[in-house]
C-alpha positions as CSV (number, residue, x, y, z in Angstrom):
1,M,0.0,0.0,0.0
2,T,1.1,3.6,-0.7
3,E,1.9,6.2,1.9
4,D,-1.2,8.2,1.0
5,Q,-3.4,5.0,1.5
6,L,-1.9,4.4,5.0
7,L,-1.8,8.0,6.1
8,G,-3.8,10.7,4.5
9,P,-3.5,14.3,3.1
10,R,-1.1,16.8,4.5
11,A,-2.6,19.7,6.4
12,H,-0.1,22.5,5.5
13,G,0.3,21.9,1.8
14,A,3.1,20.3,-0.3
15,P,6.5,19.9,1.2
16,V,8.7,23.0,0.8
17,A,12.1,21.2,0.5
18,R,13.7,17.8,0.1
19,A,16.1,16.2,2.4
20,V,17.5,12.9,3.8
21,L,16.6,11.7,7.3
22,K,18.6,9.0,9.0
23,A,21.7,9.1,6.9
24,S,23.2,7.9,10.2
25,A,21.8,6.9,13.5
26,E,22.9,10.2,15.0
27,D,20.5,12.0,12.7
28,F,17.5,10.6,14.6
29,Q,17.9,10.9,18.4
30,V,15.2,10.2,20.9
31,D,15.3,10.8,24.7
32,E,12.5,9.3,26.8
33,V,11.0,11.7,29.2
34,L,10.0,9.9,32.4
35,D,8.6,12.0,35.2
36,I,8.9,9.4,38.0
37,P,11.1,10.1,41.1
38,L,13.2,7.1,41.7
39,S,13.7,6.1,45.3
40,G,17.1,4.5,45.1
41,S,16.0,1.4,46.9
42,G,13.7,-1.6,46.1
43,E,13.7,-4.9,44.3
44,H,13.7,-3.4,40.8
45,L,16.9,-2.2,39.1
46,W,16.2,0.7,36.7
47,L,18.7,1.3,33.9
48,W,19.0,4.4,31.7
49,V,20.3,2.8,28.4
50,E,21.6,4.3,25.2
51,K,21.0,2.2,22.1
52,R,22.4,2.7,18.6
53,E,20.7,0.9,15.7
54,L,19.1,-1.5,18.2
55,N,15.5,-2.0,18.8
56,T,14.0,-2.0,22.3
57,E,13.0,-5.7,22.3
58,E,16.5,-6.8,21.4
59,A,18.0,-4.5,24.1
60,A,15.6,-6.2,26.6
61,R,16.8,-9.6,25.5
62,R,20.5,-8.6,25.9
63,L,19.8,-7.2,29.4
64,A,18.0,-10.4,30.5
65,R,20.8,-12.7,29.2
66,A,23.5,-10.6,30.9
67,A,21.6,-10.5,34.2
68,G,20.6,-14.2,34.0
69,V,16.9,-13.5,34.4
70,P,13.9,-14.4,32.4
71,L,12.9,-11.9,29.7
72,R,9.5,-11.4,31.3
73,T,11.2,-9.7,34.3
74,V,12.6,-6.9,32.0
75,S,10.2,-4.0,31.5
76,Y,10.2,-0.8,29.4
77,A,7.9,2.1,28.9
78,G,7.7,2.0,25.1
79,L,9.3,0.9,21.8
80,K,11.8,3.1,20.2
81,D,13.1,3.3,16.6
82,R,15.8,0.8,15.6
83,Q,17.5,3.1,13.0
84,A,18.3,5.8,15.6
85,L,20.3,6.8,18.6
86,T,17.9,6.4,21.5
87,R,18.0,6.7,25.3
88,Q,15.3,5.0,27.4
89,W,14.7,3.3,30.7
90,F,14.5,-0.4,31.5
91,S,13.7,-2.1,34.8
92,L,14.8,-5.6,35.9
93,H,12.9,-7.4,38.7
94,L,15.6,-8.7,41.1
95,P,13.9,-9.6,44.4
96,G,16.6,-10.5,47.0
97,K,19.4,-10.2,44.5
98,A,22.4,-7.9,44.2
99,D,22.9,-5.7,41.2
100,P,24.2,-8.1,38.4
101,V,27.2,-7.4,36.3
102,L,25.9,-6.4,32.9
103,D,29.1,-6.0,31.0
104,A,28.1,-8.7,28.5
105,A,25.1,-6.6,27.4
106,E,27.2,-3.6,26.4
107,D,29.0,-3.0,23.2
108,D,29.0,-0.3,20.5
109,Q,25.2,-0.6,20.2
110,L,24.3,-0.5,23.8
111,R,25.6,1.4,26.8
112,I,24.2,1.6,30.3
113,L,24.4,5.3,31.3
114,Q,22.8,5.1,34.8
115,R,21.6,2.5,37.3
116,T,19.3,3.0,40.3
117,R,16.9,1.0,42.4
118,H,13.2,1.5,42.8
119,G,10.3,-0.2,44.6
120,R,8.1,-0.7,41.4
121,K,8.7,-2.0,37.9
122,L,8.6,0.3,34.9
123,Q,5.1,0.1,33.4
124,R,4.3,0.3,29.7
125,G,3.2,3.8,28.7
126,A,4.7,5.3,31.9
127,H,6.8,7.9,30.0
128,S,5.1,11.3,29.6
129,A,6.9,12.3,26.3
130,N,9.8,11.8,24.0
131,G,12.4,14.5,23.2
132,F,13.7,14.4,19.6
133,T,16.8,15.8,17.9
134,L,16.5,15.3,14.1
135,R,19.1,16.2,11.5
136,L,17.9,16.6,7.9
137,T,20.9,16.3,5.5
138,G,21.3,16.9,1.8
139,L,18.8,19.7,2.2
140,Q,17.4,21.1,-1.1
141,G,15.2,24.1,-0.5
142,D,14.8,27.7,0.5
143,H,15.6,28.5,4.1
144,A,13.0,31.3,4.2
145,A,10.2,28.9,3.0
146,L,11.4,26.3,5.6
147,D,11.3,28.9,8.4
148,A,7.8,30.0,7.4
149,R,6.5,26.4,7.4
150,L,8.1,25.6,10.7
151,Q,6.6,28.7,12.3
152,R,3.2,27.6,11.0
153,I,3.7,24.0,12.4
154,A,4.7,25.5,15.8
155,A,1.6,27.6,15.8
156,E,-0.9,25.0,14.5
157,G,0.5,21.6,15.1
158,V,0.2,18.7,12.5
159,P,-2.2,15.8,12.0
160,N,-1.5,13.1,14.5
161,Y,-1.4,10.2,12.1
162,F,0.1,6.9,13.1
163,G,3.4,6.6,11.2
164,L,4.2,4.2,8.4
165,Q,6.3,2.0,10.7
166,R,3.1,1.0,12.5
167,F,2.0,-0.8,9.3
168,G,5.1,-2.7,8.4
169,F,7.0,-2.9,5.1
170,Q,4.5,-1.9,2.3
171,G,1.6,-2.3,4.7
172,G,2.4,-5.9,5.5
173,N,1.0,-5.7,9.0
174,L,-2.3,-4.4,7.8
175,H,-2.5,-7.1,5.2
176,D,-2.0,-9.7,7.9
177,A,-4.5,-8.0,10.2
178,R,-7.1,-8.1,7.4
179,S,-6.4,-11.8,6.7
180,F,-7.0,-12.7,10.4
181,A,-10.1,-10.4,10.6
182,E,-11.7,-12.0,7.5
183,R,-11.3,-15.4,9.0
184,G,-12.5,-14.2,12.4
185,E,-9.3,-15.5,14.1
186,L,-6.7,-14.0,16.4
187,P,-3.0,-14.8,16.3
188,V,-1.9,-17.1,19.1
189,P,1.5,-15.5,19.9
190,R,0.9,-12.6,22.2
191,N,3.3,-10.2,20.5
192,Q,1.8,-10.8,17.0
193,R,-1.7,-10.5,18.3
194,S,-0.9,-7.2,20.0
195,R,0.9,-5.9,16.9
196,L,-1.8,-6.7,14.4
197,L,-4.7,-5.4,16.6
198,S,-2.7,-2.2,17.1
199,T,-2.2,-2.0,13.3
200,A,-5.9,-2.4,12.6
201,R,-6.8,0.3,15.2
202,S,-4.2,2.6,13.8
203,Y,-5.5,2.2,10.3
204,L,-9.1,3.0,11.2
205,F,-7.9,6.1,13.2
206,N,-5.9,7.3,10.3
207,R,-8.9,7.0,7.9
208,V,-11.0,9.1,10.2
209,L,-8.2,11.7,10.6
210,A,-7.7,11.8,6.8
211,E,-11.4,12.6,6.3
212,R,-11.1,15.4,8.9
213,V,-7.9,16.8,7.3
214,A,-9.6,16.8,3.9
215,A,-12.6,18.6,5.4
216,G,-10.4,21.1,7.2
217,T,-11.8,20.1,10.6
218,W,-8.9,18.2,12.1
219,D,-7.7,21.1,14.2
220,R,-11.1,22.5,15.4
221,A,-13.9,21.2,17.5
222,L,-17.4,20.3,16.2
223,V,-20.5,19.9,18.3
224,G,-20.5,16.3,19.4
225,D,-16.7,15.9,19.2
226,L,-15.0,14.2,22.1
227,L,-12.2,16.6,23.3
228,A,-9.1,15.7,25.3
229,F,-6.1,17.6,26.7
230,T,-2.7,16.8,25.2
231,D,-1.5,14.7,28.1
232,S,-4.8,13.2,29.2
233,R,-6.5,10.0,28.3
234,S,-9.9,11.2,29.5
235,F,-12.3,13.1,27.2
236,F,-15.6,15.0,27.3
237,M,-18.2,16.0,24.7
238,A,-18.1,19.3,23.0
239,G,-21.2,21.5,23.0
240,E,-21.3,25.0,21.4
241,A,-19.4,26.5,24.3
242,E,-16.6,24.0,24.2
243,C,-16.2,24.6,20.5
244,V,-14.9,28.1,21.2
245,D,-12.8,27.1,24.3
246,P,-9.6,29.3,24.1
247,R,-7.5,26.2,25.0
248,L,-8.2,24.8,21.5
249,A,-6.3,27.8,19.9
250,E,-3.6,27.3,22.5
251,L,-3.0,23.7,21.3
252,D,-3.8,22.4,24.8
253,L,-7.2,20.9,24.0
254,H,-8.0,18.9,20.9
255,P,-10.7,16.9,19.1
256,T,-10.1,13.2,19.2
257,G,-10.6,10.2,16.9
258,P,-11.5,6.6,17.7
259,L,-9.2,3.7,18.7
260,W,-11.9,1.2,17.7
261,G,-13.3,-1.4,20.1
262,Q,-16.6,-2.7,21.4
263,G,-19.8,-0.8,20.8
264,A,-20.7,2.3,18.8
265,S,-18.6,5.4,18.7
266,P,-19.3,7.5,21.8
267,A,-19.0,10.7,19.8
268,G,-22.0,12.7,18.7
269,G,-23.1,14.8,15.8
270,V,-21.0,14.8,12.6
271,A,-18.1,13.1,14.3
272,Q,-20.2,10.1,15.2
273,G,-21.6,9.8,11.7
274,L,-18.1,9.9,10.2
275,E,-16.8,7.3,12.6
276,Q,-19.8,4.9,12.2
277,A,-19.6,5.3,8.5
278,L,-15.9,4.3,8.6
279,A,-16.8,1.2,10.7
280,G,-19.4,0.3,8.1
281,A,-16.8,0.7,5.3
282,E,-14.4,-1.6,7.2
283,P,-16.8,-4.1,8.8
284,A,-14.3,-7.0,9.1
285,L,-11.6,-4.9,10.9
286,A,-14.2,-3.2,13.2
287,A,-15.9,-6.4,14.2
288,W,-12.5,-8.1,14.7
289,L,-11.4,-5.4,17.1
290,A,-14.7,-5.5,19.0
291,N,-14.6,-9.3,19.2
292,A,-11.1,-9.2,20.6
293,G,-12.5,-7.4,23.6
294,L,-10.9,-4.0,23.1
295,E,-12.8,-1.0,24.5
296,Q,-13.5,2.2,22.6
297,E,-10.6,4.6,23.3
298,R,-9.6,8.0,21.9
299,R,-6.5,9.7,20.5
300,I,-6.1,13.4,19.8
301,L,-6.4,14.3,16.1
302,R,-3.9,17.2,16.3
303,L,-0.3,16.8,17.4
304,P,1.2,19.8,19.1
305,I,5.0,20.2,18.6
306,G,6.4,21.2,21.9
307,R,9.5,23.3,22.4
308,L,10.2,23.4,18.7
309,T,13.5,25.0,17.8
310,W,15.7,24.7,14.6
311,H,18.9,25.9,13.1
312,Y,21.1,25.3,10.1
313,P,24.5,23.8,11.0
314,G,25.3,24.0,7.3
315,L,23.7,25.2,4.1
316,D,22.3,21.8,3.3
317,V,21.6,20.7,6.9
318,L,18.6,21.5,9.1
319,Q,18.5,20.4,12.8
320,L,15.2,20.2,14.6
321,E,14.6,19.8,18.3
322,F,11.2,19.2,19.8
323,V,9.1,17.2,22.3
324,L,6.1,15.0,21.5
325,P,3.6,13.2,23.7
326,A,4.2,9.5,24.2
327,G,2.9,7.4,21.3
328,C,3.2,10.1,18.7
329,F,5.4,10.0,15.6
330,A,8.2,12.5,14.8
331,T,8.0,11.6,11.1
332,M,4.5,13.2,11.0
333,M,6.0,16.6,11.6
334,V,8.8,16.0,9.1
335,R,6.2,14.9,6.5
336,E,4.5,18.4,6.7
337,L,7.9,20.0,6.1
338,V,10.0,18.1,3.5
339,E,9.9,15.3,1.0
340,L,12.2,12.6,2.2
341,L,14.8,11.3,-0.2
342,P,16.7,8.0,0.1
343,A,20.1,8.3,1.7
344,E,21.9,7.3,-1.6
345,S,20.5,10.5,-3.2
346,M,23.0,12.5,-1.3
347,D,25.7,11.2,-3.8
348,N,23.7,12.5,-6.7
349,P,21.7,15.6,-5.5
350,C,18.9,16.8,-7.8
351,V,17.9,20.4,-8.3
352,F,14.9,21.4,-6.2
């Protein structure tokens, strides 16, 4: 499937430049933001780990092997990109045990930067945000146009699509999810089941968001919308007064879209009609998610780009720094700014 089929239209117009992202791991850096005070004592060993071109699950396996503990005793808050330089927390459950020697886990791809004890394990989704430092290289475009687009993105946010990586190579995860849904079956392996259910939910959400972007309503509230604050999982219905709440313009309050599950969409008005129509257009996926026992949840349609700054270390390099809520994709901001080129194009740059 194509990018436009898996995502949807851009909100701010065509890209204003071309560039390469991830020519090296250092061009895509992620720092997990975890607002949890660690006590320094307890039966859980927390590790602040730097990974280079290594995914989170493989890092967890390395730590488990080095510590001599089952993989199930290693916890992390979220998955991070493989093709990147990332720093995130892990916890190991070590009741009655001393801190293990973890030298065997470390090499050029993995370094343990900090160790401390705590009374609880690290829960999935416990991090509040992720900080990003992205370097776009081989840049082909006018700096003034880039600055103007970045100022607009900072002021208005971008559509909060789930990124392409959620769907696998050429949409392979979605193809697999459809296959299981059409048979009315669930994968037996837990990781596969979780991945494919998440893929199906993400696709339905993206379709709703694409319709709202096309209609120009992705960044404003409609009567019947379910609204949520940036860092909250709770939501409330919008009446006429809520549709003019100043916090919408401040990018603190946002309309939401469905993470599909059991029952009808809890939204009202136009939003409910759109969401129910989508479920009717994708009956196998919608029924599959409901039959899997998932509850209806919500995700904000608009992604605010926190603390966005940028500069040009060279004429053909743009460096971006910003913070996103957990579970959101940095590539969705980049998509509204530049057309991404393959890394090999740096050897043969074309005229923009």
